[in-house]
N, C-alpha and C positions, 0 to 999 in steps of 0.2 A: 686570475680571478676577473669575472666577467660582470660587466653592469648592464648588461641586455636584460629588458624587462621579461619578466616570465609569465606566460600564460597558462592556464590550467582548463581542461576540458571534461565536463562532467556529462553524462547521457544515462536517461532515464527511459528504458522500454518498457511498455506496460501491454496489458491485453487489448485495449482501446487506443491509447495515445502513446506519444513518444516526444522527449524532449531532449534537447542539447544545449547546454549553458557553457560560456567561456567566460571565466574572471581572471584578473591579474593577481600578483602575489600581495597586492593590498587588500583584495577582497573586493575589489570592484567588478560587479558583473559589467561586460561590455558586449556579447553576443548572446543570441538565442535562436534557437530553431524548434519547430513542432511538427508533427507527423502524425500517421495513424499508428496502429496496432504494430509491437515489435516482438511479439512472442511468437517465436518459430515453430510452436505447437499448432499455430493457426496459420501462418503464412508461410513456413519454411524457412530453411535458411536463407537462399537467394533472397526472400523476401525481406528477411532481418537484413542482409546486406545493403538493399535498395533503401529500406528507411534509414539506415545509418549514415548513408552517403546522403540523402537528403537533408537530414535535420542538422548534420555537420556542416554541411555547405552551406544553409543559411546562418549558421552561428558565427564560422570564420567569417563571412562574408560581411555581416553585421559589426563584427569586431575589427574587420578591416587588418585582417592578418591573414598568414596562410597556414595550412595543417603543420607543415615543419617548423613552426614557431613554439607549438605547443610543448611544454616542458614536463608535464604528467597528466595523465587522463584516469578516469574512473569509470566503469560501466556497471549500471545497476540493470539486471536482465530479468524480464518475467520470463518464466519457463526453464531459468537455467538452476537447475535443483540438484544435479548430481555430479561428481567430479568426472564420470564417463563422457559428459558432455562438454567438456571443457575446451578440447582441442577444435570440435566443430565450430564452437562460437568463436576462438581466436581466429579461424580459418573466415569466418563470414567476418570480422573485423578488418582482417588485412587489406582489402581494398581501399579502407581510408587512407593508405600509405602514412599510417601514423607511426613515428619513429621513435616517439617519447616512451618511456616507462607507463606503462598501465596496467591495471588489474580488473577483473571482471568478478562480480558478485551477484549473488539472487539481488531483485530490487527491493525484498522487504531492509536488507543491509543498507543501503542507501537512504532509506528511509528512517533509518536509527542514525545514521551520520548526521541527517539533516536537522534531526529532533533533539539531539542530547546535547548538553553542554559540554562533555568530556568526551564524547567520541566512543562510549560504550555503555551497554546496558540492554535492554530487551525492546523490541519494536513488535506491537501487535497491529495488523492490518485488517480492517473490516470494511468491506464493500459489498460487491456482489459475491466473492467468498471472503476466505478469511486465511489468514497465515500469521506466523509469529517466528521471528529468529532473534538471537542476541551475540554479543560479543563479549569476550572479556577485556579488561585493560590493555591488553598487549597485542589484542588482535591475533593472538596466536589460537584461541579455542573459540568454536561456533556452536551455539546450541540452537536445534531447528526442530521443526515439525515434518511430517512427512508431505502435507499438502494436498492430501487427494480428496480432501472432504468426507463423503460418507465411507468411502473405505477405510480411511483411518482414524475414522472417529473424530472428526474436525467439523464442526460445524456451527461456526459463528458468523456467517455471512449473511446479506440481506437473502438470498434464495434460500437460505436453511430457516430464515424467520416467516417466509411465505409458506413453506411446505409445513410449518407448524400451524400457522392460521387456517391452513387449508384442511387440515387434519382435524383441528376443532371445528371446522365447519360442517365436515363430514360426520364427525360426532353428534353433533346436534340433528342432522338428517337423519342419522340412523338411531338416534335416541340412546346413543351410548354415552352422551354428554350433555352439558347444559348450554342452552341458548346463549349466543355472543353477539354483541353488536359487530363483529367482524362479519357475520354473514350478510346483513343489509347493506354493509359497506362494499363488500366484493360483488354482490348482485348488481349495485350500481354501478361500479366501476367498470363490470365486463358487460354490462348491458342486457343481463338475463331478464327474464320474466319474473322468477321466484326462485327460492331454494333449489327445488328439484330441476329446475332447467339449469340452473348453475352447475350443479354435481353432474348431470348428465352431459352437458357443455365441456366439462372440464375434463371428463373421461373419455369423451371421443374426439377431442380435441377442437371443437369449435370455438371454445373460448380459452385463450394461452394465458398461464401463470408467468410471472416474470419479476425477478428479482427486486425489481423497482417498485413492485406491490408492497414492499415493506413499509414504504411511507403510510399506507393504509392503518398497518398496525400500530404506527406511531401516533398517527391522527385519532383511532378509535380509543387508544390508552390514555389520550388526555381527557377524555369524557368519562374516564373511570372503568371501562369494562374489564374486570378482573382477569380475564382470560388474555386479552392484548397485553395487560400489564405482567402477567406471568411469562408470556412469550419473550418480550425484552428483557427481564430479569433473568431467565434461563439462558436466554443468548449471552448476555453480559457476563453471566458466572460460566458458561461454556469458554469465551474468549478469555477469563481469568485462570480458568484450569489449563488451559492452552499454554498460558504464559508461565503456569507453575511449572510445567513440564520441562521448559527451556530453563527456568532459574534451576530446577535440581540438577540439570544435565551439565550446569556451568558453575554450581556451588553459590550462587548468589544469596541463599537464603538468610544468612545474618549480616548483609553488606547493605549500605546505602546506595542505591543506584535509581535512574530513571527508566521508566517504562513507557515510550512512547507511543502514541495512540494515532494512528494514521488511519484514512478511508472515512467515506461520506456517512457511514453508519453511527460514527459517534456524534453526529448531529442531530439524531433523531431524537433522542431522550437522554436526560440526566440518569435515568434509572438503569440505563445500559452502564454507564461509567461506574455508578455505584455499587452495582452487583459484580462488577468486574473487580473492582477496589476490593470488596469484601472478600472475593477468592483469593487475590493474591496476597493480602494481607494476614489472612490466615496463615500463610507460610513464610513470606518476606515482610514484616511489618514496617521494615524502614523503607520499601518501595516507594517511590514517588511517581505519580502517574503525571504525565504531560502530553498536552494535545499537539500534533504536529500541525505546525502554521505555516512552514515554509514548504515549496514544493521540493518532493524528494530529488530532482535532480540537483539540488544544491549539495546533497551527500555525495552525488557522484564527483563533483568539483573538491571535496574534501578530501575523497578516497584519492583523486589524481594528484593533488598536494602531498599527500602521503607517499605516494610512487614516488615521487621527485625529493623524499626525504626532507620536505617542509612539515611544521607544525601549524597546522589550520587554525588551533584554538585562539591564537592573538588577533586573526582576523576575522573570527566567524561573527561576530555582530555586525561587522562590514559587509560581508558577504550576504548575509541575510537581508540588510537593509536596501542594498543597493541592486539585489535580485528583486525584491519587492517593488522598488521603484523602476526598474527596467520593465518589470511585466504590466505595470499599471500605466507606463508611456506606451507601450505597444498595443493594449487594450484599447487606448484613447483614439489611436489611429483610425 
């Protein structure tokens, strides 16, 4: 039996940023690395390898260890959606020369592991786009969405909110719908002269819409605009309906479980969460919605601990606290 210290690596590669985190068996976070997009769909598998090498190097150097001292690792990878992609992702990881047991999952799963107290349940992520996945207690069955947006009828992201807002503005211009305060808000934000100029500019790409414009919908809703509030409510219900699909897949309807809410969209308005809760409780009344406060990469460390046969639950609180403290120190440098 060895008394050597154990170290665990967690990795979170997303569409815009990627993180690596190292913690020991007590849950003490000791190393961190960050980089840009790690989604192979935008940067290719060689680009994914480059990002992994960069962020892992930063983390192990900060931790003061070498990669061969890692006991277990977990990778949450954006764009890892289907079993047919597993081998290509494993090949992209090989240059790390990681000899410890590891697993790769979609990045929504590590958000679930970071946010649930027991390591199972449902995670709903809503930012630019949206996604939802879930794991059962034994991590044997996974429920999931297709995550292709409009094609698969999954429209709970910021970009979808903006499209709904622009449709409402277009309805006002064509007299198919009522006036909305979204119109002057978008005219001002885009620098348009008036509504006609805004509509023309959007159609000929003089003005560009962005998922970040969802903030305008939230701002207008606070002023009581009924259309903006309906867009938020509809988006929340859509997110709840997406979660319900995963709940049915896993048979969670009568269970008590946590639904982790991750992503910037949940910071926009309580109405979004209230509408989502309503949709979920119609199907699973014992579900409990919790906001993800930890960085998802924490879930990668938890997954790494599991790969090494360790139960992460006893050290979860320390892992969350020490990670927060580490990131606060780094932000102050």
